[in-house]
Structures are given as C-alpha cells and as structure tokens.
BAMAR-80757 format. One record per residue: x, y, z of N, C-alpha, C, CB in turn. Coordinates in steps of 0.2 Angstrom, whole numbers, plus 5000, padded with zeros to 4 digits. Glycine has a CB too. Example, Ala and Ser with C-alpha at 12.3 -4.5 7.8 and 13.67 -1.06 7.14 Angstrom:
# residues 2
506649725039506249785039506649845039505749785045
506449895035506849955036506450005039507049975029
END
This chain:
# residues 237
456943994677457443964680457543984688458143984677
457444044690457544064697456944034701457444144697
456344034698455744004701455943934703455144014697
456243894698456343824699456843814704456643794692
457343854705457843854710457543864717458443904709
457043914717456743934723456343874726456343994723
455943844721455543784723455943724726455143754717
456543714723457043664725457243674732457643654720
457443744733457743754740457143754745457943834740
456543774743456043764748455843694750455343794745
455943644745455843574746456343544751455843534739
456943574749457543544754457443574761458143574751
457243634762457143664769456543624772456943734768
456043604769455443564772455743494774454843564767
456143464769456343394771456843394777456743374765
457243454778457743454783457243464790458243514783
456743504789456343524795456043454797455843574793
455743414793455443354795455943304798455143314788
456543304796457043264799457243284806457743264795
457243354807457443374813456843364818457543454813
456243374816455643354820455643284822455043384817
455843244817455843174819456343154824455943134813
456943184823457443174828457243194835458143204826
456943254836456743284842456243234845456543354841
455743214841455243174844455543104846454743154838
456043074843456343014845456643024852456742994840
457043084852457343104859456843114864457743164858
456343144863455843154868455543084870455243194866
455443044866455142974868455642934872454942934861
456242944870456742904875456742934882457442914872
456743004882456643034889456043014893456743114888
455543014889454942994893454942914895454242994888
455242874891455342804893455742804899455642764887
456342844899456742844905456342864911457342884904
455942914911455542934917455042884919455143004915
454842844914454342794916454642724919453842774910
455342724919455742674921456142684927456242654915
455842724931456042744938456742774938456142674942
456942804932457442854932458142814933457442904936
458242754935458842724936459042734944459342764932
459442684946459642674953460342704954459642604955
460442724961461142754962461642694963461042794969
461442644965461942584967461842524962461942564974
461542534957461442484952460842444954462042434952
460442464959459842434962459242434957459642454968
459042504955458442514951458642534944458042564954
458242544940458342564933457942524928459042564931
457842464929457442414925456842394929457842364922
456542434933456042404937455342414934455942444944
454842374935454242384932453842454935453742324933
453442474931453042534933452742524940452542564928
452642574944452342564950451842614951452842574956
451342604955450742654956451042714959450242624961
450642774958450842834961450942834969450442894959
451342864972451442874979450742904982452042904981
450542894988450042924991450342984995449642884995
450043044993450343104997449743145000450643154991
450043175006449543225010449843295009449543195017
449343345009449543405010449243445016449343445003
449643475020449443515026449443585024449743495032
448943615023448943685020448543735025448543695013
448543795024448243845028448643905030447943815035
448543925036448943985038449743965039448644015045
450143995036450843975036451143985043451244015031
451543935045451843935052451443905057451944005053
450743885056450343855061450643785062449643855059
450743765069451043705071450543655071451443715077
450743585070450243535070450643465072449843525064
450243415073450543345074450043305069450543325081
450443255066450043215061450143145064450343215054
449543105064449543035065449342995059449143015071
449842965056449742935049449742855050450242955044
449342815047449342745047449042715041448942715053
449442665038449142625032449042555035449642625026
448942505030448842435032449442405036448642395026
450042435035450642405038450942435044451142395033
450942505043451342545048451042615050452042565045
451242645055451042705057451642755059450542705063
451542815058452042865059451742925063452342895053
452142955067451943025071452443075068451943015079
452143125065452543175061452343245064452443175054
452743285067452643355069452843395063452943375076
452543455063452743505058452343565058452543475051
452443615053452143675053451843685046452643735055
451343725045451043735038451443775034450343765039
451643765028451343705024451843645025451243725017
451543585023452043525023451643475018452043495030
452143445014451843385009452143325012452143405002
451743275013451943205016451843155011451543195023
452343115009452243065004452442995007452743074998
452042945006452142875009452442835003451542845012
453042815003453342774998453142704999454142784997
452942664994452842594995452142585000453342554998
451742634999451142635003450642575002450742695002
450342545007449842495007449142515010450042435010
448642525006448042555008447642495012447542575002
447142515016446942585017447442635021446242585021
447342695020447842745024447342795026448342765019
447542815033447242875036447742925039446742845041
447542985039447943035042447543085047448343075037
447743095053447343135058447843195059447143095064
447643255058448043315060447743355066448043365053
448143365071447943405076448243475077448043365083
447943525076448243595077448443605084447643645074
449043635084449343655091449243725092450043625091
448743755089448743835090448043845093448843865084
447943885099447343905102447143965099447443915109
446943965092446644025088446243995083447244065086
446044045078445544025073445944015066445044075072
446544005066446943995060446743935056447743985062
446743935050446543885045447043825045446343915038
446743765045447243705044446743665039447443675050
447043645033446743605029447143535027446543635022
446843485027447143415026446843385019447043375032
447343365015447143345008447543285006447243405003
447143235003447543175001447543184993447043105003
448143164991448343174984448643104981448843224982
448343084976448643014973448643024965448242954974
449343034963449443044956449143104953449142984952
449143164957448843224955448143234956449043234948
447743184959447043184960446943194967446743124957
446543244969446343254976445743204978446043324977
445943164982445443114984445043134990445843044986
445243174995444843195001445143265003444943145006
444743305006444943365009444543385014444943425003
444843405020444443425026444843485029444443365031
444443525032444743595035444443605042444643645031
444843645046444643665053444943735054444743615058
444543775058444843845060444743845068444443905057
444543785071444443785078445043785082444043725080
445143815088445743815092445843735093445643855098
446443715092446643645093446243595089446643625101
446043625083445543585079445843515077445343625073
445443465075445643405073445343385066445543345078
445643365061445343345055445643275053445443395049
445243235049445443165048445243155040445243115052
445743125037445543105030445843035029445843145024
445542995024445742925023445542905016445442875028
445842855013445742835006445942755006446142875001
445642725001445742655000445442605004446542635001
444842635007444442585012444442625019444742515012
444242585024444142605031444642575035443442595033
445042615038445542585043445242585050446242635043
445142525052444842515059445242535065444642445059
445942515064446342525070447042545067446442465074
447442585071448042605069448542545068448342665073
448942545063449442495063450042505067449742485055
450442455069451042465073451542515070451442395074
451942545075452442595073452842565067452742625079
453042615062453442585057454142565060453542645052
454342505057455042485059455342455053455042435065
455942485050456242545052455842605050456942545049
455942655054455542725053456042765049455242755059
456142755043456542795039456242855035456942755034
456442915036456142975033456643015029455743015038
456443045024456843105021456443165021457043075014
456843215024456543285025456843325020456543315032
456443365016456643415011456443485015456343405004
456843515018456643575022456643645018457143575028
456843645013456843705009457143705003457143765014
457143764999456743825001456043825000457043884996
455643865004454943865004454643874997454643915009
454243824995453843834989454243804983453643894988
454843784984455243754979454943694976455943734981
454743694969454543634966455143584964454043644960
455043524965455543474963455343404961456143474969
455743374958455543304956456043254961455643284949
455743204964456143164968456043094966455843164975
456643054967456642984966456942954972457142964960
456442914976456642884982456642804981456142904988
457142774983457242704981457542664986457542694974
457342594986457742544990458142504985457342504995
458342444986458742404981458242364976459142354985
457542374978457142334974456742384969456642304978
456542444971456042484967456142554968455342464968
456042594964456042674964455342704963456542704960
455242754967454642794967454742864965454242794973
454442894960454542954957453943004959454642954949
454043064962453543104964453743174962453443104971
453243224960453443294959453043334964453243314952
453343374968453043404974453443464975453043354980
453243494981453543564983453843554990453043614983
454343594992454643594999454243645003455343614998
454143635009454443575013454043515012454543595020
454443455012454143395011454443335016454143375004
454143285017454443225020454143165017454243225028
454643115016454543055013454543005018455043045007
454042965019454042905024454142845020453442905028
454642805021454742745017454442685021455442735015
453942655018453642595022453942535020452842595020
454242495025454542435024455142435018454042385022
455642475019456142475014456542405014456642535015
456742385008457142325007457842345005456842285000
458242345011458942365010459042445011459242345003
459542465009459742535010459242585006460442555009
459142645008458742695004459142745002458142715009
459042774996459342824993458842874990459842804987
458942934989458542984986458843034982458143024992
458643054976458843104972458343154971459143074965
458543224971458043274971458343324966457943304978
457843344961458043384956457543444956458043354949
457843504957457443564957457143584950457843624960
456543604949456243624943456143704943455543584942
456243734949456343804950456943814953455643834953
457143884953457743904957457643954962458243924951
457343924968457243974973457743974979456543944977
458343934978458843934983459143864984458643964989
459443854989459843794990459443744994460443804994
459443674992459043624995459443615002459143554991
459043595007459243565013458843505015459143625019
459243445015458943375016459243345022459143335010
458743305025458943265031458643195031458843305038
459043145032458743075032458743055039459143025028
458243035042458143015049457942945050457643055053
458042915055457842845057457742835065458442795055
457742775067457642765074456842775076458042815078
456742765083456042775085455742845084456042755093
455242845080454942915078455342955073454842955084
455842915070456242955065456543015068455742975059
456843005074457143065078457843065077456943065085
458243015074458943015074459143035067459242945076
459543085066459743105059460343065057460043185059
460343025052460842985050461243005044460542915048
460943055040461243085034460943155033461243035028
461443195030461143265028461443275021461343315033
461143325017461443345011461143415010461243295005
461543455006461243525004461543534997461443575009
461243584994461543604987460943614982462043564984
461143614976460643624971460943634964460043674972
460543634958459843604958459743534959459543634952
460343494959460243424960460643394966460543384953
460343354970460643334976460443264977460343374982
460943224980460843154982460943144989461243104978
460543104992460643084999460543015000460143125004
461042975004461042905004461042885012461642885001
460742825013460742795019461442765020460242745020
461742785026462442755027462442675027462742775034
END
C-alpha cells in the first residue's frame, strides 16, 4: 500500500514538473519573439517592424586613453568622430560599402587596433604602433570616394561607465535597431526618418549611465542628455 502511494506521488511530481517546464519554455519563446520584433517603440512608432540586418560596428582598441580621429563613410554618408581608446562605433541603418580610417593622435608607440564587427563576427582587423599611425578597414565592397557629410548628423554617445555591457534599441519612426555592446560607444544614425529615440539597458552594474544626443555639423551640438540606470531612455526633442 505504501509503495503504491509513493508511486502515485512520484507520478504527480513528474507531471507537475513537465507542466512547469512547458510554461517556462512558452514564456521564453514569447520573450525571444519580442526581442526579434525590435522590442517596441517609444512613441508607437516601432514594435511590429520586420527583422532588420545587424548594425555594422567598429571597435577602436589598444592602449587605454590614446586619442584618435575617425573618418567613417558608407555609401550614403560620412562622419568625423574624435575619441579615445576604447570606443565602440555603430552605424544604424548602414548602407555598404563602408570604410573607416583611424588616425592616432599620439607621438609614441602605443597600440591602436581597428576592428569591424557585424552581428558578432569580426570582418576585418588592422593595427598600428607607429607614432601618429593610420589604419583603415572596410567591408561590403570597395568605397572609391568618401560620401558627403551626414545630414542630419545625429549621434548618441554612451559615455560610461567604462566597460559597461548593455543592450541598446535605437529607432526612428520607421524601424528599430538592437545592438549589444560596451561603453563607451557612439551610435551614428544614417538618414533617420523623423525623430530618433534610444533605450539602453545595462546587463552589468558598473555604475550610472551618462548619455548625450548630438546633432548639427559634425554632431557638435548637444540636443539631449540623460543619466541613470540600469534602464535609461533618451529622446530627440
């Protein structure tokens, strides 16, 4: 009798476990579907958009604190981006071919490496230790000449904390682009359709986010700022 009761209880436990696993699996599938659906828009713009190709990203790595200047161009637009190592650069709504030239602004033998990343795959990597060294990488074909300067030149800078991994959704009224990267980072939006928004979710807790949205010639005019964490939204006025 006792053995029979134990068998019944064991059967019930297994059935409950199967139900719970099924429920968790269904919830996970819903979450994944949401992530593949551009996460949803801030102003009702996005949320049911079709999947988009991964954004094209560049990484400037090497001796931390080394200053440089980037000249970036794709088929439509070009940007001039100053910065210090490390920096992650993402082109939203990119149109290949795309090329980036990095010029080191230090008269020493510090290392500067330039890397192209697309969907987590390294496409090209070049390095220099020469004083005022120059390196260039490109993907998606050969870019014969630089495209005209981006108009509007809208950028979102994620200035810290250093090394903070985060997930970003950057969108206009038509489409949203999702990227997982680290701070510091800058997002260049090529040909935005309407106003631009960005939401940033920390996946580590290294400190408070510091965000700036810029526009104007060369992206030099700050038009919006935001700070906080682990979740921050910044919107174009």
